[in-house]
N, C-alpha and C positions, 0 to 999 in steps of 0.2 A: 502493498502500499505505498504511495506516495502522496504527501500532505505538501500541498502549495504554502500554508502557515506552519512553523515552529508550534506545537502545543505552548500555548501563553493562558495565563491565568488572567484575574477580569485585575488586578492591580497590576499585574505586566503591562495590560492591555491599556491599564491608563496613562501610566508611565511611557509608553508609547506618544499616546494621543497628547498629551501633556508635551513631552519634547517634540514632537512636530510642530504643534503652535508657536512654541515658546525657542526655536532653533534660531529666531532672527534669520531666517531664509530671505534671499528676493525675491522680492514681490515683482509680476513680470507685469511691465505696462511696456510700452513702445510710444515715442514721441505723435505718431500718427495714429493712434486708436485712442479711442473715449471710451472708458470703463463706466457705464451708469447700471447701478443697481434700482430694482425693482422692485419695491417693499409691499406686499398686502397684508395687514394685519388682522386680525378680528379684535383689535379694540375697538369700546363704544366710547370713547370720552367722553363727546359729545352725549349724550345718554345721560341725565341726571341720576336717574337710577341707577346707575353704577357707582360701586361705594366708594371712590376716589380718584383724585385729579392724577395720580401718577398711573393709571392704568395705563400701561401700553401695548397689552395685549400679545398675543404669540403671532409669528408669522405662519399666515397660508400660503404665500407664495416670497420667494425670492425668486427672482430672474435675472440675470445679467446680459447686458446690451451692449454690444463690444458693436462702435461705430469707426470704419474707417472712411473720410471722407475723401483719401487718397485713388480709394482703389474703388469710392463710392460700394462698401459693403456696409452689410450689418448681421451679426450673427447674435445670436439667442442661448442662451444655455438656462437650465431650471437646477436651482439646488435643493434635494431631497430635502422636504423639510425635516423628517422623522431621521436624516443622517446625526450619530450620536459622536457628537465632539466635545472638547473640551474648551473650556473659558473661561474666564473671569475677568469681567465688566464690571463689577460692581464691587469690588477688593476681596473675592473670595471666588475659591477654585472650584468650580463645578463641570461636573459631566454631565450633560444632558442632550438632548435632542436639538440643533443647532436653531427651532422656531425657538424655543427657548432665550433665544439671545436676546430676542427685541423686551420679551418681558422684563429681563434685570436692567438692558442700556437703551433699551429704543432703539429706532432707526442708527445712531451712531454704534450703537453694541453692538447689531448686525454687523455694519459694516468692518467693526473691529474682527471680530470672530469672522468673517469671510477671507479677509484681507491672512490673516495669520494660518487658518489651516489650508486654502486653498493657493494660498502665495500670489495671489489675485490682486495688484493697484486698482481701488475705486476710485475714481473721479469726481462722479457726482453720484448722488441718488434721488428718489422719489420713492415717497412713502404716501399712501393712503391707507384708510381704514372702510369698515362697514360705509359707514353714514355718505364720505368722500367716494368710493367706490361708486355706490348709487350717482351722485350727483356727474362724475365724470364721466360714466354714458350717458346719461341723459342729456348731458351738454353737449355729445359728440350728435346728437340726436339716435343713441338706440347702438345695439350693436348687429348684425346679423350672424347667425350661428347655425348650422346642422344641427335638427332633434329629432333624435331616434321616438318610436311610436312610444316604446317601453318608457325612454327616460320621460316625454312629457305625461305620460298615464304616472310615473311617480312623484314627479312635481304638483301634479295636480289632486294626487292620493293627499301629499306630505304638506304641502304649504298652500297660503291664501293666494298663492298666483296661479293663477289658469292660463297654460300655455299649448299650442298648439303645434304639432310636429312637423316634419318638414324638411328639403334639405337646406332650406333656408328661411330661418324664421331670425323677423326681427325683434329684439328684447329691450326692453325701458330697464331703467338701471334696478330697479326692484327684483325683476324677473331674470335681469343679468346675474346677479347676486347670488339667486337661488341657485341657478345653473350652477353658476362658478363652484359651490361649496357641496356638489352632487359628487362623493364619491362612490359612489354604488349606487346600482338600483337592481 
């Protein structure tokens, strides 16, 4: 039996994660490429029913947009929100899913954790929470997406939104938020 990874215990694994994140390794960047981190948080800090103004939420989405104006290219990559990482964004060593970095440090905490764990220099970021997500979609006039019949049925059954199925369905902000949060149906 050949193993790609050596047998390591949980303590060793955590040490490996911390060593990688804190090794001071060079962050990838190029003068002709602009890296923008898109952060979608489940925070609802504008909702007065939430207990605290420090509600930063967790990230539902972390996407890197790399723009090269010279070559006129745009590349997108998503970071898996459940990636287990080392972080120290609030003065405490933590080993958690990467999406918790927003809760502990807000958007700047997410940037710090992404830069340290993925060795990518982030130039700018854009962060939206649930309420602003809806507003952005509405300001754009909606978003057109494919909606399978089973997905439409699930959304109609489990939310207050009622949408049709089709190859190109125009969703408003509230509908798009429900659509974007479906993980399975």
